[in-house]
N, C-alpha and C positions, 0 to 999 in steps of 0.2 A: 529887719533884716533882709538883705535884697533877695527877690526871688531865685531860685535855681533855673540855672538855662535848661531848656528841653534836652532829653537825652538823644544823643547820636544815632542816627538811624541809618544801617546799611544800606546801599542802593541793592535794588531786586536785581538777582542774576541774570532773569532774562526778561525782558519784557515783551508781551505778546502783542501789543499794539502799539502804536505811535510811529514815528519815523526813523527813531535812533536804531542803528544796525547795531548788532550783538559784538561785542568785542572777540577776538580770536578764542579767549577761555570760555566763551559763553557759545559759542557754536555747537550745536547738536545735531545728531542725525532727524530726519523726519520723522513722526510718529514714535516718539523715545521722549524716555526722561532726560531731564538735563543731566550732563556729564559731571561724576563724583568723584573729583581727586582723590586718590589714594583710598577711595571705599571698597566696600564690597559692592560686588555686581548684582543686583536684583534677579537677573535672570539666568545668569551663567555662571555663578560661584567662583569667578575669577578676579583677581584684587589687579586694576591696572595700575602701569607704573606711571604714565603721565597724566591718568585720567581715563577711568574705563566707561566708554561709549556703549549704553545699550544697545543690542542689536535689534532690528526692525523684524521681529518673527514671523511677520505677516507672509515675508518672500525672501527667503534665504538665498545670498549670492551664489552663483553656480560654483563657487570655489568650495563653499562650504557643503552645498546640496549634494553635487555630485562626489564630493570628497577627492577632488582632482585638483590639487592645487602645486602642481606643477614641480615639485621639491619633494625628496626622499624624508618622512618623519615629520614635516613639519606642515603649520598652515596658519594661512595669514587670515585673520577676520577684521572686516570693519572696525576702526577705531581702537584695535590691538595691536599692540605688536607682536611678532610671530611667536605661537607658543611651539612646545614639543608636541607630538601627537598626541602621546599618551593622556596630554593634558586638555587637548582639543578636542579629542573624540569624545569623551564623554560630553563635553560640551555641547557638542554638534548634537548628540544623542538628546541629552535635555532638552536643545531647543526644538529640535522634530517633536518631544514626546514619545520617543519611538527607539529601541536599541538599533545601535549603528550596524547590527548585523543582519540582514534584512534578508539573507539567503532563504529561499522558498518562502516565505513569508505569505506573498498571496495564494501560494499554494497551499500552504496550512490554513488560513483563515478561510479558504473557500471551502475545504474538507469540514473544519469546525463546522462551519455553518450547516454543511448537509447531512452530517453525522449527527447533529441537533434536530434536522428535520425526521431522520430515520428513528430516532429515540422517539420523539413527540408522535410518531404513527403508531409505535409498537406501544406506548402507555397509553393511548387513545384506544386500542385495540385489546388491551389487557382489560381494561373496564366493560368491554361488550360482553353479551352471552354469547357461550359457546356455540358455534355455527359457522356457515361458509364464509359469511362476511367477515367476521373476528379472523377466521384464519385466512382470507385472503388480502386481509390489509396486514396480518405479520408478515406473509410474503412479501407483498409490498415494502415494507420495512426493511427486509432483508437485502431486497435487489437495490433500494436506494443505500444502505450501509455498504455493498459490497461497491457499487457504482461510483459512489465518493470515494473511496479509496482506488478505484481505476483513475479517475480523473484527476487523483492529487499525483498519482504516480507520472503520468502524463502531462502533465502543468509542471511537474519537478523535473522532468529530463527537460523540458524546453526552457526553464528556468536556468540551468546549469551549462546547455548550450550556449544561450544566449550571454551570460556573463561570461563564459570563457572565450565566445568569438571576439567579444566587446574587450577582454583583455587582450588578447592579440591582435586587434587593429590598434589598440593603444602602443603595444609594444612588440613590434614584428620580431624581435630577436628570442621571444619564450618561446619553446617547443611545448607543442601540441598535441595528442595521438593523431596518427593518420586516419583513423575514422571520423574525428572531427576535420581535418586537413582536406577528407575528400567527399565531404557532404554534398548533396546535391539540392540547393535550394532555387526557391522561383524567383525568376527576374526581377518580380515586381518588388520584392523583397532586398535584393541588393542595390536599386535604386531609391528605396526609399530615404527621406531626408533625413529623418529621426533614426539615428544609429540604434539606440538601445533597443527599440521596438522593431527595427530592421530585422533583426537576429532573433529575436523573441516569436515573431510572426513567421520567420524561417526553421524553426524550430517547431512549432504548432504544428505546420505543414507536414513536416516529415512524421509527427508522431500521432496527429489528428486521428488517423484511420484504427490505430493499432489498439490491440485491448492489452493493457497490462495484469495479467489476471493468474500470474504464477509468478512464485518465486524465482524461478531463473529467469524470465523475462523482466523483473526487477532488478535482479542482478545486473544482468547484461547491459540495462541502458543505465544504473546508476554507479557502478565499478569502474566506469570510463574516467570518473572523475575522483577515484579513491588512488591513494599510493598502492603499490603492491602489497606489502604486507599489513594494511588498515582496510581490505575490502570489507565490504557490505554482505552481512550474511556469510560469513568465513568462520573456520573454526578459531580463528587468531583473535574475533569480535564477538562472536556468538557467548561469550562467557559474562560479559557486562549484561547483556538481554536476559537471562537467565537468573541473575541477581538482582535484577530491577526490582524494586519493589513493587511495580504492577504487575510483573509478572503472575502466572497462573500455573498450575502444575498440568493443565490440559493444553498450554502451548506448547510445552517441551518433554511432556510426560517423566518427568522427574521434577522435587522439591528443591528448593535453596538449601534444605538443610542436606539433602542427601548430596545433592550435585557437591556441594563445598568439602563432604568425608570423602570427596576421590581425592588420589593424588598420581603424578606420574603419568604412567601409560593408562590408567583408570580414567584419569580425568582428560584424556583424549579422547577416549573411547566414549566418555558423557559426552563432549562437546558435539562428537559425529553424531550421537544417537540424537541429540536435544535439536541439532539442524534438521535430522530427519523426520523428527515428530512435528516442528513446526511445519514443513514443507506438507505435511499429510493433514496437520488442522487446516492449514489455510486452504489447502486445495479441497478439503470437505467442504469449506464454506464458499469457494469460488463454485462449486460446482454445483452447488443445490442453487447459486443465483442463475446460472445457466439453464439448469433444468426448469425453473420458476419462469424464464424468459422464453424460450425455446420450445418446451415442450407442457406449459401449464401446469409444472410441477408433476408430470407425470413420466416418469422416465421410461416406463415399462408399460404397464395395464391400468395402476392403481394409482390414485392421487396420494402424494406420501403425506403423513401426518405432521402437523407441526406445533410447537408449543412457544408460549410467550417468553420463557426462560430459555431457551434452545435460542429464539430470535436475538434477545438480550447479548447473551455471549458471545455472538456471531458478529453485532455491531462492535462491541466490547473489543473482540478480538482483531478484526479489521483495524479499529481505533489503537490498539496496542502497535500492529504494526507499524502504520504510520509513524505515530511517535517516534518509536526506536529509530525508525528511518530518518525522520527529521533530523532528530538528536545527532547521531551520526554525520549524517552529510552537513551538517551546520559545523559541526567541530574539524572533520576531514578537507573540506571544500579549500579552505584556506591553506591548508598546508600541502594541500595537491598543487594550489597555483603555486606557493612557494618552491616546490620542487622543480616546477615547470619551467623554473627561471624570472618568474614575475615578479617586479619590485613592490615595496611597502606602497608606493604610490598608485603602482596600477591595480596593485590589488583593492586598495581603498577607492580607487577612481570606479570599480565595479562592486561594491559594496563586499567585499570580502576581506 
């Protein structure tokens, strides 16, 4: 019986060495796996029609990284035909390893770090014997916790001013409030080459010397970027705060159950009372920080007593305020830009 012929072996898809040039079907992007025609993309979960070419995630092309692809509702990715924004946006988010909604991201990240520092100081003080050192460490934790909130609201304002001015720069027919149109910005910010940092640094110059330690100041700054009936810390929006899972009765002087038991005019009164209670609570926390800094916690003659539990609650309450403001602005700012007439491409270009 004659021997069987050796089995045919298919040629390699791509030869890593040698002088043979790859065929068009074998061409691939540098630093990526070979193309897989009609296969599932290993990085972005999309299926390529003509062959899905993985994207080099070390550095995204500007069109993806900035979100500015020059057309409404679509995005063009290397090696992939144009896809709808609803598909491209999640893919971009997975490539970046984070959410595409980056509003207040840096401000919140810095706050979380400072919040943890304040809590660590409080926890350390809690293990010390009662005395002057323990009490002063608790006062330091209180000051750091409140200072973290102050810094957050300054950074949040700078973030939103920067995004809004960048949107206006991209789309000049968008309508922004006179307060932003009439901003006085440093000359160095205007002539800066980097557009995004130009406006961010200009906004920081405006707010750098301010202290945002009252609900009125917070509303004055952030409500510029809210629609009229969706303003921060208003009777139209406070109900969601009262009913939030992290809300405490000390915040609003009312429990969720008692608040839900109201209706009609009584509900409106409950909303107003809740706002007033939150203002009193936060003002007490802010004032104690002022007393510690300016009077060594001796507003009159004697040093005020302080406890570990009161310090923990104060820091937690600042965290509650920051978290709720972050949630509100992340949900509202995109709608605000839409109401100002900015297109989806412009909003996407500024991360909103």
